[in-house]
C-alpha positions as CSV (number, residue, x, y, z in Angstrom):
1,M,85.0,-91.6,64.3
2,E,87.7,-93.7,65.9
3,G,90.8,-95.1,64.2
4,N,89.4,-98.6,63.8
5,E,86.1,-97.4,62.4
6,L,87.9,-95.2,59.9
7,L,90.1,-98.0,58.8
8,I,87.1,-100.3,58.3
9,V,85.3,-97.6,56.2
10,H,88.4,-97.1,54.1
11,L,88.8,-100.9,53.6
12,V,85.1,-101.1,52.4
13,I,85.6,-98.3,50.0
14,A,88.9,-99.8,48.7
15,F,87.2,-103.2,48.2
16,T,84.2,-101.6,46.3
17,V,86.5,-99.7,44.1
18,I,89.0,-102.4,43.2
19,L,86.5,-105.3,42.8
20,P,84.6,-104.0,39.8
21,A,87.8,-102.8,38.1
22,V,89.5,-106.2,38.4
23,L,86.3,-108.1,37.4
24,M,85.9,-106.0,34.3
25,K,89.6,-106.5,33.4
26,L,89.8,-110.2,34.1
27,V,86.3,-111.5,33.1
28,V,86.0,-111.4,29.3
29,S,82.2,-111.2,28.9
30,E,80.1,-112.2,26.0
31,Y,77.8,-109.6,24.5
32,P,75.8,-108.6,26.5
33,N,76.5,-109.8,29.9
34,T,73.9,-109.2,32.7
35,F,76.3,-109.0,35.6
36,V,79.8,-107.8,34.5
37,G,80.6,-105.0,32.1
38,Y,80.1,-101.5,30.9
39,R,76.4,-101.4,30.2
40,T,75.1,-98.2,28.6
41,P,72.8,-97.7,25.6
42,A,75.9,-96.8,23.5
43,S,77.8,-99.9,24.5
44,L,74.8,-102.2,24.0
45,R,74.0,-101.1,20.4
46,S,76.3,-103.6,18.8
47,K,78.7,-106.5,19.5
48,E,81.5,-104.3,18.2
49,A,80.7,-101.4,20.5
50,W,80.4,-103.8,23.4
51,E,83.8,-105.4,22.6
52,F,85.4,-101.9,22.4
53,A,83.8,-100.5,25.6
54,Q,84.7,-103.4,27.9
55,P,88.5,-103.2,27.9
56,Y,88.5,-99.5,27.4
57,S,86.4,-98.8,30.4
58,A,88.2,-101.5,32.5
59,N,91.5,-99.8,31.9
60,L,90.0,-96.4,32.9
61,M,88.5,-98.1,36.0
62,L,91.9,-99.4,37.1
63,W,93.4,-95.9,36.9
64,S,90.4,-94.4,38.7
65,S,90.7,-97.1,41.4
66,G,94.4,-96.3,41.8
67,A,93.7,-92.6,42.2
68,T,91.0,-93.4,44.8
69,L,93.3,-95.7,46.7
70,L,96.2,-93.2,46.7
71,T,93.8,-90.5,48.0
72,Q,92.7,-92.9,50.7
73,V,96.2,-93.6,51.9
74,I,97.2,-89.9,51.9
75,T,94.1,-88.6,53.6
76,Y,94.0,-91.4,56.2
77,F,97.3,-90.1,57.6
78,T,96.9,-86.4,57.0
79,V,93.4,-85.1,57.6
80,P,90.6,-85.7,60.1
81,A,88.5,-88.8,59.8
82,D,85.3,-87.2,58.4
83,A,87.2,-85.1,55.9
84,S,89.2,-88.2,54.8
85,I,86.0,-90.1,54.0
86,L,84.5,-87.1,52.2
87,I,87.6,-86.4,50.1
88,T,87.9,-90.1,49.2
89,S,84.2,-90.3,48.3
90,G,84.6,-87.2,46.1
91,V,87.6,-88.6,44.3
92,L,85.7,-91.9,43.8
93,V,82.6,-90.1,42.3
94,I,84.8,-87.9,40.0
95,G,86.8,-90.9,38.9
96,L,83.7,-92.9,38.0
97,A,82.3,-89.8,36.1
98,V,85.5,-89.6,34.2
99,V,85.3,-93.3,33.3
100,I,81.8,-92.9,31.9
101,I,82.5,-89.7,30.1
102,L,85.7,-90.9,28.4
103,T,84.2,-94.3,27.5
104,E,81.1,-92.6,26.0
105,L,83.3,-90.2,24.0
106,G,85.4,-93.2,22.8
107,L,82.2,-94.9,21.7
108,K,80.9,-91.8,20.0
109,K,84.2,-91.3,18.2
110,R,84.3,-94.9,16.9
111,F,80.7,-95.9,16.3
112,D,77.6,-94.3,14.7
113,K,74.2,-94.0,16.5
114,K,73.3,-97.5,15.5
115,G,76.5,-99.0,16.8
116,N,78.1,-99.6,13.5
117,P,81.9,-98.9,13.3
118,K,82.7,-95.6,11.6
119,S,85.8,-97.1,10.1
120,K,86.7,-100.6,8.9
121,T,89.5,-100.9,11.5
122,I,88.3,-100.6,15.1
123,I,91.1,-100.6,17.6
124,R,90.0,-102.5,20.7
125,G,90.1,-100.6,24.0
126,N,93.1,-102.5,25.4
C-alpha cells in the first residue's frame, strides 16, 4: 500500500470513529431515537435507562475515539502500512467492545431488568 492510499484509509477510519462519538455527544435524542444513540435492549427498557445510557456511552466513545486516533498517528509513522491498519482496526474493535461492556455494566448497576431505577437518585452519565 502506498503512502497516499494508507493516508486515505486512515482518514476514513478516523472519520468513522469520530462522527458517531460527536453525534452522540451533541445530539440530545428523545427516547427512543431511530438514528442516533446507544440502542441495546437494556437501554431501551425505559426512558430513564435511555437517558442514562446516551451521555454515558457518548463519553466512553469519545475516549475510545481518542485512543484509536492516537494509535493511528503513532502507527502511521512507525510500522509498515498493513500492520498500521491492522493495529488501528484492533484498537477500534477493542475500544467499541469496552464502550458496550462498560455501558451495559452501568445500566445493570443502576436499573433492574425492567428498566426501573434501583435507587431514587439516578446520576446521569455525563
